[in-house]
Biopython code that builds the backbone (N, CA, C, O; Angstrom):
import numpy as np
from Bio.PDB.StructureBuilder import StructureBuilder

atoms = [
    (1, "MET", "N", (-28.175, 7.255, 3.865)),
    (1, "MET", "CA", (-28.576, 7.936, 2.668)),
    (1, "MET", "C", (-29.777, 8.825, 2.971)),
    (1, "MET", "O", (-30.717, 8.400, 3.643)),
    (2, "TRP", "N", (-29.743, 10.037, 2.480)),
    (2, "TRP", "CA", (-30.878, 10.951, 2.596)),
    (2, "TRP", "C", (-31.713, 10.880, 1.328)),
    (2, "TRP", "O", (-31.180, 10.870, 0.219)),
    (3, "THR", "N", (-33.027, 10.831, 1.507)),
    (3, "THR", "CA", (-33.952, 10.851, 0.381)),
    (3, "THR", "C", (-35.013, 11.908, 0.662)),
    (3, "THR", "O", (-35.528, 11.998, 1.777)),
    (4, "THR", "N", (-35.336, 12.704, -0.346)),
    (4, "THR", "CA", (-36.410, 13.686, -0.226)),
    (4, "THR", "C", (-37.473, 13.362, -1.268)),
    (4, "THR", "O", (-37.194, 12.761, -2.305)),
    (5, "GLY", "N", (-38.684, 13.772, -0.964)),
    (5, "GLY", "CA", (-39.761, 13.523, -1.902)),
    (5, "GLY", "C", (-41.064, 14.105, -1.398)),
    (5, "GLY", "O", (-41.094, 14.884, -0.445)),
    (6, "ALA", "N", (-42.137, 13.713, -2.057)),
    (6, "ALA", "CA", (-43.465, 14.199, -1.690)),
    (6, "ALA", "C", (-44.484, 13.089, -1.933)),
    (6, "ALA", "O", (-44.331, 12.257, -2.828)),
    (7, "ILE", "N", (-45.520, 13.106, -1.110)),
    (7, "ILE", "CA", (-46.613, 12.140, -1.211)),
    (7, "ILE", "C", (-47.913, 12.941, -1.212)),
    (7, "ILE", "O", (-48.075, 13.864, -0.414)),
    (8, "LEU", "N", (-48.833, 12.592, -2.100)),
    (8, "LEU", "CA", (-50.136, 13.236, -2.140)),
    (8, "LEU", "C", (-51.142, 12.339, -1.431)),
    (8, "LEU", "O", (-51.373, 11.201, -1.840)),
    (9, "ILE", "N", (-51.743, 12.870, -0.357)),
    (9, "ILE", "CA", (-52.748, 12.132, 0.415)),
    (9, "ILE", "C", (-53.979, 13.011, 0.563)),
    (9, "ILE", "O", (-53.922, 14.087, 1.159)),
    (10, "LYS", "N", (-55.091, 12.539, 0.013)),
    (10, "LYS", "CA", (-56.371, 13.251, 0.083)),
    (10, "LYS", "C", (-56.234, 14.710, -0.340)),
    (10, "LYS", "O", (-56.782, 15.606, 0.301)),
    (11, "GLY", "N", (-55.500, 14.938, -1.423)),
    (11, "GLY", "CA", (-55.366, 16.277, -1.982)),
    (11, "GLY", "C", (-54.357, 17.178, -1.291)),
    (11, "GLY", "O", (-54.210, 18.340, -1.672)),
    (12, "LYS", "N", (-53.661, 16.668, -0.283)),
    (12, "LYS", "CA", (-52.653, 17.468, 0.420)),
    (12, "LYS", "C", (-51.274, 16.872, 0.172)),
    (12, "LYS", "O", (-51.100, 15.653, 0.134)),
    (13, "VAL", "N", (-50.295, 17.764, 0.005)),
    (13, "VAL", "CA", (-48.934, 17.342, -0.290)),
    (13, "VAL", "C", (-48.134, 17.229, 1.000)),
    (13, "VAL", "O", (-48.055, 18.169, 1.790)),
    (14, "TYR", "N", (-47.546, 16.060, 1.191)),
    (14, "TYR", "CA", (-46.659, 15.795, 2.324)),
    (14, "TYR", "C", (-45.235, 15.740, 1.779)),
    (14, "TYR", "O", (-44.888, 14.817, 1.041)),
    (15, "LYS", "N", (-44.413, 16.720, 2.138)),
    (15, "LYS", "CA", (-43.011, 16.725, 1.715)),
    (15, "LYS", "C", (-42.190, 16.077, 2.812)),
    (15, "LYS", "O", (-42.410, 16.327, 3.997)),
    (16, "TYR", "N", (-41.227, 15.231, 2.406)),
    (16, "TYR", "CA", (-40.449, 14.514, 3.417)),
    (16, "TYR", "C", (-38.967, 14.495, 3.098)),
    (16, "TYR", "O", (-38.535, 14.613, 1.952)),
    (17, "GLN", "N", (-38.213, 14.339, 4.177)),
    (17, "GLN", "CA", (-36.787, 14.042, 4.134)),
    (17, "GLN", "C", (-36.607, 12.861, 5.073)),
    (17, "GLN", "O", (-37.051, 12.894, 6.221)),
    (18, "VAL", "N", (-35.956, 11.823, 4.580)),
    (18, "VAL", "CA", (-35.764, 10.626, 5.399)),
    (18, "VAL", "C", (-34.317, 10.157, 5.272)),
    (18, "VAL", "O", (-33.776, 10.055, 4.171)),
    (19, "LYS", "N", (-33.703, 9.874, 6.420)),
    (19, "LYS", "CA", (-32.367, 9.288, 6.443)),
    (19, "LYS", "C", (-32.551, 7.816, 6.753)),
    (19, "LYS", "O", (-33.091, 7.448, 7.796)),
    (20, "HIS", "N", (-32.092, 6.972, 5.825)),
    (20, "HIS", "CA", (-32.301, 5.538, 5.984)),
    (20, "HIS", "C", (-31.027, 4.788, 5.632)),
    (20, "HIS", "O", (-30.175, 5.273, 4.887)),
    (21, "TYR", "N", (-30.926, 3.609, 6.184)),
    (21, "TYR", "CA", (-29.736, 2.774, 6.024)),
    (21, "TYR", "C", (-30.107, 1.453, 5.375)),
    (21, "TYR", "O", (-31.285, 1.150, 5.190)),
    (22, "VAL", "N", (-29.100, 0.673, 5.034)),
    (22, "VAL", "CA", (-29.298, -0.634, 4.421)),
    (22, "VAL", "C", (-29.832, -1.629, 5.442)),
    (22, "VAL", "O", (-30.658, -2.480, 5.112)),
    (23, "GLU", "N", (-29.361, -1.522, 6.684)),
    (23, "GLU", "CA", (-29.786, -2.434, 7.738)),
    (23, "GLU", "C", (-30.491, -1.673, 8.860)),
    (23, "GLU", "O", (-30.271, -0.476, 9.044)),
    (24, "GLY", "N", (-31.334, -2.376, 9.601)),
    (24, "GLY", "CA", (-32.029, -1.771, 10.731)),
    (24, "GLY", "C", (-31.080, -1.457, 11.877)),
    (24, "GLY", "O", (-29.941, -1.923, 11.904)),
    (25, "SER", "N", (-31.564, -0.661, 12.820)),
    (25, "SER", "CA", (-30.754, -0.221, 13.947)),
    (25, "SER", "C", (-31.638, -0.031, 15.167)),
    (25, "SER", "O", (-32.849, 0.152, 15.044)),
    (26, "GLN", "N", (-31.033, -0.075, 16.332)),
    (26, "GLN", "CA", (-31.772, 0.207, 17.565)),
    (26, "GLN", "C", (-32.277, 1.648, 17.590)),
    (26, "GLN", "O", (-33.200, 1.972, 18.336)),
    (27, "PHE", "N", (-31.671, 2.513, 16.773)),
    (27, "PHE", "CA", (-32.079, 3.917, 16.725)),
    (27, "PHE", "C", (-33.138, 4.185, 15.661)),
    (27, "PHE", "O", (-33.693, 5.282, 15.606)),
    (28, "GLY", "N", (-33.425, 3.202, 14.819)),
    (28, "GLY", "CA", (-34.409, 3.367, 13.764)),
    (28, "GLY", "C", (-35.829, 3.239, 14.290)),
    (28, "GLY", "O", (-36.056, 2.721, 15.383)),
    (29, "ILE", "N", (-36.779, 3.718, 13.499)),
    (29, "ILE", "CA", (-38.187, 3.575, 13.857)),
    (29, "ILE", "C", (-38.497, 2.081, 13.916)),
    (29, "ILE", "O", (-38.278, 1.362, 12.941)),
    (30, "GLU", "N", (-39.002, 1.617, 15.046)),
    (30, "GLU", "CA", (-39.298, 0.202, 15.292)),
    (30, "GLU", "C", (-38.084, -0.677, 14.957)),
    (30, "GLU", "O", (-38.227, -1.752, 14.375)),
    (31, "ASN", "N", (-36.890, -0.203, 15.333)),
    (31, "ASN", "CA", (-35.620, -0.899, 15.082)),
    (31, "ASN", "C", (-35.360, -1.123, 13.598)),
    (31, "ASN", "O", (-34.666, -2.063, 13.211)),
    (32, "GLY", "N", (-35.922, -0.253, 12.781)),
    (32, "GLY", "CA", (-35.783, -0.382, 11.333)),
    (32, "GLY", "C", (-34.679, 0.487, 10.759)),
    (32, "GLY", "O", (-33.752, 0.880, 11.467)),
    (33, "LYS", "N", (-34.783, 0.780, 9.484)),
    (33, "LYS", "CA", (-33.747, 1.466, 8.717)),
    (33, "LYS", "C", (-33.846, 2.984, 8.766)),
    (33, "LYS", "O", (-32.866, 3.667, 8.470)),
    (34, "ILE", "N", (-35.004, 3.531, 9.133)),
    (34, "ILE", "CA", (-35.186, 4.988, 9.176)),
    (34, "ILE", "C", (-34.670, 5.518, 10.506)),
    (34, "ILE", "O", (-35.205, 5.189, 11.565)),
    (35, "SER", "N", (-33.611, 6.352, 10.441)),
    (35, "SER", "CA", (-33.082, 6.922, 11.685)),
    (35, "SER", "C", (-33.499, 8.377, 11.874)),
    (35, "SER", "O", (-33.527, 8.876, 12.999)),
    (36, "LYS", "N", (-33.823, 9.059, 10.776)),
    (36, "LYS", "CA", (-34.291, 10.443, 10.862)),
    (36, "LYS", "C", (-35.401, 10.641, 9.848)),
    (36, "LYS", "O", (-35.353, 10.107, 8.740)),
    (37, "LEU", "N", (-36.413, 11.424, 10.247)),
    (37, "LEU", "CA", (-37.559, 11.665, 9.387)),
    (37, "LEU", "C", (-38.111, 13.051, 9.681)),
    (37, "LEU", "O", (-38.266, 13.433, 10.841)),
    (38, "PHE", "N", (-38.407, 13.805, 8.621)),
    (38, "PHE", "CA", (-38.970, 15.143, 8.741)),
    (38, "PHE", "C", (-40.045, 15.267, 7.677)),
    (38, "PHE", "O", (-39.760, 15.122, 6.488)),
    (39, "VAL", "N", (-41.298, 15.537, 8.095)),
    (39, "VAL", "CA", (-42.413, 15.616, 7.156)),
    (39, "VAL", "C", (-43.212, 16.887, 7.420)),
    (39, "VAL", "O", (-43.533, 17.212, 8.563)),
    (40, "THR", "N", (-43.526, 17.603, 6.332)),
    (40, "THR", "CA", (-44.400, 18.774, 6.430)),
    (40, "THR", "C", (-45.636, 18.561, 5.560)),
    (40, "THR", "O", (-45.602, 17.844, 4.560)),
    (41, "ARG", "N", (-46.724, 19.203, 5.969)),
    (41, "ARG", "CA", (-47.965, 19.200, 5.194)),
    (41, "ARG", "C", (-48.372, 20.655, 5.034)),
    (41, "ARG", "O", (-48.721, 21.331, 6.002)),
    (42, "GLU", "N", (-48.321, 21.121, 3.797)),
    (42, "GLU", "CA", (-48.681, 22.503, 3.490)),
    (42, "GLU", "C", (-47.934, 23.485, 4.391)),
    (42, "GLU", "O", (-48.516, 24.441, 4.904)),
    (43, "GLY", "N", (-46.628, 23.232, 4.576)),
    (43, "GLY", "CA", (-45.772, 24.121, 5.356)),
    (43, "GLY", "C", (-45.757, 23.874, 6.854)),
    (43, "GLY", "O", (-44.946, 24.469, 7.564)),
    (44, "GLU", "N", (-46.629, 23.017, 7.350)),
    (44, "GLU", "CA", (-46.695, 22.718, 8.787)),
    (44, "GLU", "C", (-45.957, 21.407, 9.074)),
    (44, "GLU", "O", (-46.163, 20.415, 8.375)),
    (45, "ILE", "N", (-45.120, 21.399, 10.077)),
    (45, "ILE", "CA", (-44.401, 20.181, 10.460)),
    (45, "ILE", "C", (-45.393, 19.223, 11.103)),
    (45, "ILE", "O", (-46.070, 19.571, 12.070)),
    (46, "VAL", "N", (-45.473, 18.000, 10.549)),
    (46, "VAL", "CA", (-46.424, 17.021, 11.085)),
    (46, "VAL", "C", (-45.753, 15.776, 11.662)),
    (46, "VAL", "O", (-46.362, 15.072, 12.468)),
    (47, "LEU", "N", (-44.512, 15.490, 11.266)),
    (47, "LEU", "CA", (-43.782, 14.337, 11.793)),
    (47, "LEU", "C", (-42.304, 14.662, 11.888)),
    (47, "LEU", "O", (-41.728, 15.215, 10.951)),
    (48, "THR", "N", (-41.685, 14.327, 13.006)),
    (48, "THR", "CA", (-40.228, 14.378, 13.106)),
    (48, "THR", "C", (-39.759, 13.226, 13.983)),
    (48, "THR", "O", (-40.341, 12.921, 15.024)),
    (49, "TYR", "N", (-38.699, 12.610, 13.526)),
    (49, "TYR", "CA", (-38.090, 11.498, 14.253)),
    (49, "TYR", "C", (-36.584, 11.642, 14.085)),
    (49, "TYR", "O", (-36.089, 11.750, 12.963)),
    (50, "GLU", "N", (-35.860, 11.642, 15.188)),
    (50, "GLU", "CA", (-34.401, 11.670, 15.150)),
    (50, "GLU", "C", (-33.903, 10.783, 16.279)),
    (50, "GLU", "O", (-33.639, 11.245, 17.389)),
    (51, "ARG", "N", (-33.781, 9.503, 15.969)),
    (51, "ARG", "CA", (-33.411, 8.481, 16.948)),
    (51, "ARG", "C", (-34.431, 8.391, 18.084)),
    (51, "ARG", "O", (-34.139, 7.839, 19.145)),
    (52, "GLY", "N", (-35.592, 8.921, 17.861)),
    (52, "GLY", "CA", (-36.708, 8.937, 18.793)),
    (52, "GLY", "C", (-37.732, 9.938, 18.282)),
    (52, "GLY", "O", (-37.389, 10.842, 17.520)),
    (53, "TRP", "N", (-38.982, 9.784, 18.692)),
    (53, "TRP", "CA", (-40.044, 10.671, 18.207)),
    (53, "TRP", "C", (-39.972, 12.042, 18.855)),
    (53, "TRP", "O", (-39.909, 12.158, 20.079)),
    (54, "ASP", "N", (-39.982, 13.080, 18.027)),
    (54, "ASP", "CA", (-40.143, 14.453, 18.485)),
    (54, "ASP", "C", (-41.598, 14.880, 18.266)),
    (54, "ASP", "O", (-42.234, 15.452, 19.151)),
    (55, "ILE", "N", (-42.106, 14.588, 17.068)),
    (55, "ILE", "CA", (-43.512, 14.849, 16.752)),
    (55, "ILE", "C", (-44.081, 13.591, 16.116)),
    (55, "ILE", "O", (-43.671, 13.196, 15.024)),
    (56, "ARG", "N", (-45.027, 12.966, 16.803)),
    (56, "ARG", "CA", (-45.672, 11.741, 16.317)),
    (56, "ARG", "C", (-46.873, 12.101, 15.433)),
    (56, "ARG", "O", (-47.368, 13.227, 15.493)),
    (57, "PRO", "N", (-47.338, 11.159, 14.621)),
    (57, "PRO", "CA", (-48.548, 11.409, 13.833)),
    (57, "PRO", "C", (-49.734, 11.694, 14.753)),
    (57, "PRO", "O", (-49.947, 10.992, 15.742)),
    (58, "VAL", "N", (-50.496, 12.723, 14.419)),
    (58, "VAL", "CA", (-51.622, 13.098, 15.287)),
    (58, "VAL", "C", (-52.977, 12.926, 14.613)),
    (58, "VAL", "O", (-54.014, 13.110, 15.250)),
    (59, "ASP", "N", (-52.974, 12.574, 13.326)),
    (59, "ASP", "CA", (-54.250, 12.360, 12.649)),
    (59, "ASP", "C", (-54.114, 11.217, 11.655)),
    (59, "ASP", "O", (-53.013, 10.731, 11.396)),
    (60, "GLU", "N", (-55.225, 10.802, 11.112)),
    (60, "GLU", "CA", (-55.259, 9.644, 10.215)),
    (60, "GLU", "C", (-54.387, 9.849, 8.970)),
    (60, "GLU", "O", (-53.723, 8.918, 8.514)),
    (61, "ASP", "N", (-54.392, 11.063, 8.428)),
    (61, "ASP", "CA", (-53.623, 11.312, 7.211)),
    (61, "ASP", "C", (-52.116, 11.274, 7.463)),
    (61, "ASP", "O", (-51.370, 10.739, 6.642)),
    (62, "SER", "N", (-51.659, 11.829, 8.577)),
    (62, "SER", "CA", (-50.222, 11.771, 8.867)),
    (62, "SER", "C", (-49.806, 10.339, 9.228)),
    (62, "SER", "O", (-48.670, 9.944, 8.968)),
    (63, "GLU", "N", (-50.716, 9.559, 9.825)),
    (63, "GLU", "CA", (-50.436, 8.143, 10.078)),
    (63, "GLU", "C", (-50.309, 7.378, 8.763)),
    (63, "GLU", "O", (-49.460, 6.497, 8.637)),
    (64, "LEU", "N", (-51.143, 7.709, 7.793)),
    (64, "LEU", "CA", (-51.067, 7.082, 6.485)),
    (64, "LEU", "C", (-49.753, 7.439, 5.791)),
    (64, "LEU", "O", (-49.125, 6.584, 5.167)),
    (65, "CYS", "N", (-49.344, 8.687, 5.899)),
    (65, "CYS", "CA", (-48.068, 9.122, 5.337)),
    (65, "CYS", "C", (-46.921, 8.323, 5.955)),
    (65, "CYS", "O", (-46.040, 7.842, 5.242)),
    (66, "LEU", "N", (-46.933, 8.187, 7.257)),
    (66, "LEU", "CA", (-45.899, 7.419, 7.945)),
    (66, "LEU", "C", (-45.907, 5.964, 7.471)),
    (66, "LEU", "O", (-44.844, 5.382, 7.254)),
    (67, "ALA", "N", (-47.073, 5.382, 7.312)),
    (67, "ALA", "CA", (-47.171, 3.989, 6.859)),
    (67, "ALA", "C", (-46.553, 3.820, 5.474)),
    (67, "ALA", "O", (-45.864, 2.834, 5.214)),
    (68, "VAL", "N", (-46.798, 4.777, 4.593)),
    (68, "VAL", "CA", (-46.211, 4.720, 3.245)),
    (68, "VAL", "C", (-44.689, 4.799, 3.329)),
    (68, "VAL", "O", (-43.992, 4.031, 2.667)),
    (69, "LEU", "N", (-44.175, 5.713, 4.131)),
    (69, "LEU", "CA", (-42.732, 5.865, 4.263)),
    (69, "LEU", "C", (-42.094, 4.647, 4.932)),
    (69, "LEU", "O", (-40.995, 4.238, 4.558)),
    (70, "MET", "N", (-42.770, 4.077, 5.905)),
    (70, "MET", "CA", (-42.255, 2.884, 6.575)),
    (70, "MET", "C", (-42.179, 1.720, 5.581)),
    (70, "MET", "O", (-41.194, 0.981, 5.562)),
    (71, "LYS", "N", (-43.195, 1.561, 4.776)),
    (71, "LYS", "CA", (-43.197, 0.463, 3.797)),
    (71, "LYS", "C", (-42.078, 0.637, 2.778)),
    (71, "LYS", "O", (-41.450, -0.337, 2.363)),
    (72, "LYS", "N", (-41.835, 1.869, 2.381)),
    (72, "LYS", "CA", (-40.828, 2.133, 1.344)),
    (72, "LYS", "C", (-39.390, 2.108, 1.870)),
    (72, "LYS", "O", (-38.498, 1.585, 1.203)),
    (73, "TYR", "N", (-39.160, 2.669, 3.066)),
    (73, "TYR", "CA", (-37.789, 2.871, 3.534)),
    (73, "TYR", "C", (-37.395, 2.068, 4.772)),
    (73, "TYR", "O", (-36.205, 1.936, 5.055)),
    (74, "ASN", "N", (-38.355, 1.533, 5.510)),
    (74, "ASN", "CA", (-38.004, 0.872, 6.768)),
    (74, "ASN", "C", (-37.868, -0.624, 6.583)),
    (74, "ASN", "O", (-37.576, -1.341, 7.540)),
]
sb = StructureBuilder()
sb.init_structure("model")
sb.init_model(0)
sb.init_chain("A")
sb.init_seg("    ")
for serial, (resi, resn, name, xyz) in enumerate(atoms, 1):
    if name == "N":
        sb.init_residue(resn, " ", resi, " ")
    sb.init_atom(name, np.array(xyz, "f"), 0.0, 1.0, " ", f" {name:<3s}", serial, name[0])
structure = sb.get_structure()
C-alpha cells in the first residue's frame, strides 16, 4: 500500500510517500514493513529508501522524520 502525507518538524514541512506492507520483509527498513520511502523537505530530497538506503538521514530533523514514519508504518 502506498501512503502519502506530510509532517511538520520545527516549522518545516516534510512531504513523504511510503510503500508499506502488513508484514515485515527482508527488504524493509530494519526488516520491517516499509519497503520504499521518499521524503522531501521544502522541495529538497532528504530521504530515499528502495529495498536499501539511497539517501540516509543526514541531520537531526530528518532523523526525527524517519523515526515518526518508522513508528507509524514499520
